[in-house]
C-alpha positions in Angstrom: 9.2 3.2 -2.5 12.8 2.6 -1.6 12.6 -0.9 -3.0 11.8 0.6 -6.5 14.9 2.8 -6.3 17.1 -0.1 -5.1 15.9 -2.2 -8.0 16.6 0.6 -10.5 20.1 1.1 -9.2 20.9 -2.7 -9.1 19.6 -3.2 -12.6 21.1 0.0 -14.1 24.3 -1.5 -15.4 22.5 -4.4 -16.9 19.8 -2.5 -18.9 21.9 -2.5 -22.1 24.3 -5.3 -21.1 22.0 -8.1 -20.0 23.2 -10.9 -17.7 21.7 -14.3 -17.2 23.9 -15.0 -14.2 21.8 -15.2 -11.0 25.0 -14.5 -9.0 25.8 -11.3 -10.8 27.7 -8.5 -8.9 25.0 -6.5 -7.1 26.9 -3.2 -7.7 29.6 -2.0 -9.9 31.5 1.4 -10.1 28.9 2.4 -12.8 25.8 1.6 -10.8 23.5 4.6 -10.5 19.9 5.7 -10.5 18.1 6.1 -13.8 15.0 7.8 -15.2 13.0 5.2 -13.3 14.0 6.7 -10.0 13.7 10.3 -11.2 10.1 9.7 -12.3 9.3 7.6 -9.2 10.3 10.7 -7.2 8.1 13.0 -9.3 5.0 10.8 -8.8 5.7 10.5 -5.1 6.1 14.3 -4.8 2.7 14.7 -6.5 0.9 12.1 -4.5 2.2 13.4 -1.2 1.3 17.0 -2.1 -2.3 15.9 -3.0 -2.5 13.8 0.2 -1.4 16.7 2.4 -3.8 19.1 0.8 -6.7 16.7 0.9 -6.9 16.8 -2.9 -8.9 13.7 -3.9 -9.0 14.5 -7.6 -5.2 14.2 -8.0 -5.0 16.7 -10.8 -2.8 16.1 -13.9 -1.7 19.7 -13.9 0.2 19.3 -10.6 1.6 15.9 -11.7 2.9 17.6 -14.9 4.5 20.3 -12.9 6.2 17.7 -10.6 7.4 15.6 -13.6 8.8 18.5 -15.6 10.4 20.2 -12.6 12.4 17.1 -11.6 13.3 16.3 -15.3 14.7 19.8 -15.7 16.7 19.3 -12.6 17.9 15.8 -13.8 17.8 16.1 -17.6 20.3 13.3 -18.4 19.9 10.4 -15.9 21.8 7.2 -16.6 20.1 5.4 -19.5 18.1 8.6 -20.5 14.4 9.1 -20.9 12.4 7.1 -23.4 12.0 8.6 -26.8 8.4 9.9 -26.8 8.6 10.7 -23.1 11.6 12.8 -23.6 9.7 14.8 -26.3 6.7 15.1 -23.9 9.0 16.5 -21.2 11.2 18.9 -23.2 9.6 19.3 -26.7 5.8 18.7 -26.3 5.0 20.7 -29.5 6.7 18.0 -31.5 4.1 15.4 -30.5 0.6 15.1 -32.1 -2.5 15.8 -30.1 -4.6 12.7 -30.5 -7.8 14.7 -30.0 -7.2 17.0 -32.9 -4.6 15.2 -35.1 -2.6 18.4 -35.1 0.7 19.3 -33.4 0.3 19.6 -29.7 0.0 23.0 -28.2 0.4 21.6 -24.7 1.6 18.4 -23.1 -0.8 15.6 -24.1 -0.9 11.9 -23.5 0.5 9.9 -26.4 -1.3 6.5 -26.1 1.7 4.7 -24.7 1.6 1.1 -23.3 5.3 1.3 -22.3 6.5 0.2 -18.9 7.2 3.8 -17.8 3.8 4.0 -16.1 4.4 0.9 -14.0 8.0 1.7 -12.9 7.1 5.1 -11.4 3.9 4.2 -9.5 5.2 2.6 -6.3 4.5 5.4 -3.9 0.7 5.2 -4.7 0.6 1.7 -3.2 2.0 3.1 0.1 0.0 6.3 0.3 -3.5 5.1 -0.6 -6.0 4.2 2.1 -8.0 1.5 0.1 -7.4 -0.9 -2.8 -10.0 1.1 -4.8 -8.2 4.3 -4.2 -4.8 2.7 -5.0 -6.0 1.6 -8.5 -7.8 4.9 -9.2 -4.8 7.1 -8.4 -2.4 4.8 -10.1 -4.6 5.1 -13.2 -4.4 8.9 -13.0 -0.6 8.8 -12.6 -0.3 6.7 -15.8 -2.8 8.4 -18.0 -1.0 11.7 -18.1 1.3 10.1 -20.7 0.4 6.4 -20.9 -3.3 6.5 -21.7 -3.4 3.3 -23.6 -5.4 0.6 -21.6 -2.2 -1.5 -21.2 -0.3 1.5 -19.8 -2.9 2.2 -17.3 -3.4 -1.5 -16.4 0.3 -1.9 -15.7 0.5 0.9 -13.3 -2.7 -0.2 -11.5 -1.4 -3.7 -11.1 1.9 -2.8 -9.6 0.3 -0.3 -7.2 -2.3 -2.9 -6.2 0.3 -5.6 -5.4 2.1 -3.1 -3.2 -1.1 -2.2 -1.4 -2.0 -5.8 -0.9 1.4 -6.9 0.2 1.8 -4.1 2.8 -1.7 -4.8 4.2 -0.9 -8.5 4.9 -2.1 -10.4 1.8 -0.2 -13.6 1.0 1.5 -14.4 -2.3 -1.2 -16.7 -3.5 -3.9 -14.2 -2.7 -2.0 -11.5 -4.5 -1.5 -13.8 -7.5 -5.1 -14.7 -7.8 -6.3 -11.1 -7.5 -3.9 -9.8 -10.2 -4.8 -12.6 -12.6 -8.5 -12.1 -12.1 -8.5 -8.3 -12.0 -6.0 -7.6 -14.8 -5.8 -10.8 -16.8 -2.1 -11.2 -16.4 -0.7 -14.8 -16.7 1.5 -15.3 -13.6 1.8 -19.1 -14.1 4.9 -19.0 -16.2 7.9 -20.1 -14.2 10.9 -17.9 -13.5 13.2 -20.7 -14.7 11.5 -20.7 -18.1 11.7 -16.9 -18.3 15.3 -17.0 -17.3 16.0 -19.1 -20.4 13.7 -17.5 -22.9 12.8 -13.9 -21.9 13.9 -11.1 -24.3 13.8 -7.3 -24.1 10.3 -5.9 -24.0 9.6 -2.4 -22.8 5.8 -2.8 -22.9 3.8 -3.0 -19.7 2.3 -6.3 -20.7 5.7 -7.6 -21.4 7.3 -6.3 -18.2 4.9 -6.2 -15.3 3.9 -9.9 -15.3 7.5 -11.0 -15.5 8.5 -8.6 -12.7 5.7 -10.0 -10.5 6.7 -13.6 -11.2 10.2 -12.8 -10.0 8.7 -11.5 -6.8 6.3 -14.4 -6.4 9.1 -17.0 -6.7 11.6 -15.1 -4.5 12.3 -15.8 -0.8 13.6 -12.4 0.2 14.5 -9.0 -1.2 17.9 -10.0 -2.5 16.6 -13.1 -4.3 13.8 -11.0 -5.9 16.3 -8.5 -7.3 18.6 -11.3 -8.6 15.7 -13.1 -10.3 14.5 -9.9 -11.9 17.9 -8.8 -13.3 19.1 -12.2 -14.4 15.9 -12.6 -16.5 17.5 -10.2 -19.0 15.4 -7.6 -20.8 14.8 -4.1 -19.5 16.7 -4.9 -16.4 16.5 -1.7 -14.4 12.7 -1.4 -14.9 12.1 -5.1 -14.2 14.1 -4.8 -11.0 12.5 -1.5 -10.1 9.0 -3.1 -10.2 10.1 -6.3 -8.5 12.0 -4.3 -5.8 9.0 -2.1 -5.2 6.6 -5.0 -4.5 9.3 -7.1 -2.7 9.9 -4.3 -0.2 6.2 -4.0 0.6 6.0 -7.8 1.2 9.2 -8.6 3.0 9.9 -5.2 4.6 13.5 -6.2 5.1 16.4 -5.1 2.9 20.1 -6.1 3.5 21.9 -3.1 5.0 24.7 -3.3 2.4 22.2 -2.8 -0.4 20.5 0.1 1.4 23.7 1.9 2.3 25.1 1.7 -1.2 21.9 2.9 -2.9 21.4 5.8 -0.4 25.0 7.0 -1.0 24.2 7.4 -4.7 21.1 9.6 -4.3 21.0 13.4 -4.4 19.7 15.2 -1.3 16.4 16.1 -3.0 15.6 12.4 -3.4 16.7 11.5 0.1 14.4 14.2 1.4 11.4 12.8 -0.5 12.1 9.3 0.8 12.2 10.7 4.3 8.9 12.5 3.7 7.3 9.3 2.7 8.9 7.5 5.6 7.5 10.1 8.0 4.0 9.4 6.7 1.6 6.9 8.1 2.0 4.1 5.6 5.8 3.6 5.4 7.2 0.4 6.6 9.1 0.4 9.9 12.3 -0.5 8.0 11.8 2.4 5.6 11.5 4.7 8.6 14.8 3.4 9.9 16.8 3.7 6.7 15.4 7.2 6.0 16.9 8.4 9.3 13.5 8.8 10.9 13.4 7.8 14.6 9.8 7.5 16.0 8.9 9.1 19.3 9.8 6.9 22.2 6.7 7.9 24.1 4.6 5.7 21.9 5.0 2.2 20.4 3.2 1.5 17.2 1.9 -1.7 15.6 4.3 -2.5 12.7 2.8 -2.5 9.2 3.7 -6.2 8.9 4.0 -8.8 11.7 5.6 -12.1 10.8 6.2 -13.5 14.3 5.0 -13.1 17.8 6.7 -13.5 21.2 5.1 -15.4 24.0 2.3 -13.2 25.5 1.9 -11.1 22.4 -1.5 -11.1 20.6 -2.3 -10.3 17.0 -5.6 -8.3 16.8 -7.2 -8.5 13.4 -10.4 -7.7 11.5 -12.5 -10.7 10.9 -16.0 -11.7 9.8 -18.7 -13.2 12.0 -18.5 -16.5 10.3 -14.8 -16.8 11.1 -13.8 -17.5 7.5 -10.2 -16.2 7.6 -9.5 -16.3 3.9 -7.8 -13.0 3.2 -5.7 -10.1 4.5 -4.6 -10.0 8.1 -7.2 -12.7 8.9 -5.5 -15.2 6.7 -2.2 -14.3 8.4 -3.8 -14.8 11.8 -5.1 -18.2 10.7 -2.0 -19.5 9.0 0.6 -18.2 11.6 -0.9 -17.3 14.9 -3.6 -19.8 15.7 -6.8 -18.2 14.7 -9.6 -20.8 14.5 -11.6 -21.3 11.4 -15.2 -20.7 12.2 -14.5 -18.4 15.2 -14.9 -14.8 14.2 -15.0 -13.1 17.6 -12.5 -13.0 20.5 -9.4 -14.8 21.5 -8.0 -18.0 19.9 -4.4 -19.0 19.8 -2.3 -15.8 19.8 -5.1 -13.8 18.1 -8.0 -11.7 18.9 -10.7 -11.3 16.2 -12.8 -8.2 15.9 -15.6 -8.5 13.3 -15.6 -5.7 10.7 -17.6 -6.9 7.8 -21.2 -7.1 9.1 -22.3 -3.6 8.3 -21.3 0.0 9.0 -18.7 1.4 11.5 -21.2 1.5 14.4 -21.6 -2.3 14.1 -17.9 -2.7 15.0 -18.0 -0.4 18.1 -19.4 -3.0 20.6 -16.8 -5.5 19.5 -14.0 -3.0 20.0 -15.4 -2.1 23.4 -15.4 -5.8 24.4 -11.8 -6.1 23.2 -10.6 -3.1 25.3 -12.3 -4.6 28.3 -10.6 -8.0 27.7 -7.2 -6.4 27.3 -7.6 -4.5 30.6 -8.1 -7.7 32.6 -5.2 -9.4 30.8 -2.2 -7.1 31.5 0.1 -10.1 31.1 -0.5 -9.9 27.3 0.6 -7.3 24.8 -2.0 -6.7 22.0 -0.8 -5.6 18.6 -3.9 -4.0 16.9 -3.7 -4.0 13.1 -5.6 -1.5 10.9 -8.7 -3.5 11.3 -11.4 -2.8 8.8 -9.1 -0.8 6.6 -8.3 -3.5 4.1 -10.8 -5.8 2.6 -13.7 -4.4 4.6 -13.0 -1.0 2.9 -13.2 1.4 5.8 -10.8 4.3 6.3 -8.5 4.9 9.2 -10.4 8.1 10.2 -13.6 6.0 10.5 -12.1 3.2 12.6 -9.6 5.0 14.8 -12.2 6.8 16.9 -13.5 3.4 18.0 -10.3 2.9 19.9 -10.4 6.1 22.0 -10.7 4.2 25.2 -7.6 2.1 24.3 -5.3 5.1 24.5 -4.9 4.7 28.2 -4.5 1.0 28.2 -0.7 0.4 28.2 -0.8 -3.2 26.8 -2.8 -2.2 23.7 -0.6 -1.0 20.8 -2.3 0.8 18.0 -1.2 1.6 14.4 0.5 5.0 14.0 -2.4 6.1 11.7 -4.9 5.5 14.5 -2.8 7.4 17.1 -2.3 10.3 14.8 -6.0 10.6 14.2 -6.9 10.2 17.9 -4.3 12.8 18.9 -5.9 15.4 16.7 -9.4 14.9 18.3 
């Protein structure tokens, strides 16, 4: 979620004074957070409260309370709130209730397709356990105001990219999924957009462009520069691009982080820390939020891009060994997983099949893995959240399979698994 805030701040001074200069100054004395950050915090507050309470319905009433509360605390952020959204926040009776055609007696959605639904959704991509849940909750977060299909689609697409990126999907896999699922055209080049793009505050005129900036970037800073120098609604473009780039790269230059954090009020820093304390925040997010994990346990990072000699990447596979997506694709492309081998050790990888049936069909393979690790103390096994991506299982279903791994010092589990096992 920090990436969204960073993008917002970096783009803030260029929202109404566009630049096409890729090498624009990243910050100026006027740089600050805008309404994009304020509402990102509101949605995160709502989502974390629902998550903590085990509330699966994600009620609009609580979301409304969170949004109105933070807006009352920050009524005039840099750039201000959008016209109809400002009315929804502060003067809801001036809007028309679409269900009756009469003046609203309460806050009602106003059929917006604006990019406000997409710019505030990033926390959902981090907090959700499955891709299906990600898109469902993102849709709920949008529809309280942006109940037009394009407004809902924009929020769902951004949250889906964040979920896919943080769970190990590559850029091509992400691109293909978004094009097929949401119908966005992601084939236009950034170079063409850089020359021709103009202001567009719609979801359909912002989300694809923000994603193209991410897809053509090489790191967090280049993603932000591509988004802002495209012109248009610069803070929102960079907010969306920054959100997905953080999930994918999970590295942000310290000079950017330090500057942005220095601009945020304590309330926002506290919300960022709450998210960082949670199971799904990136290791880098934990660091910048001031959170220091307990030294008694080591956890598998959310994203592994390289391995040292003797380290092993443990991933969820299928019995056929077709390593086409998620962590399996990463294992195949980077760490020596063998196509056609779906079980056991190849290269610097250990494959555990997760897609042949229910949870109990996975248990014997986990048992074999633990036994293998015990007789290979020279190796360090980084266990990913196997089965919790494409296979569709939840952490609470998979974690108990690793009970016997707790006492094996060279098996490192995800923090989500440890947290669940420690409560048993």
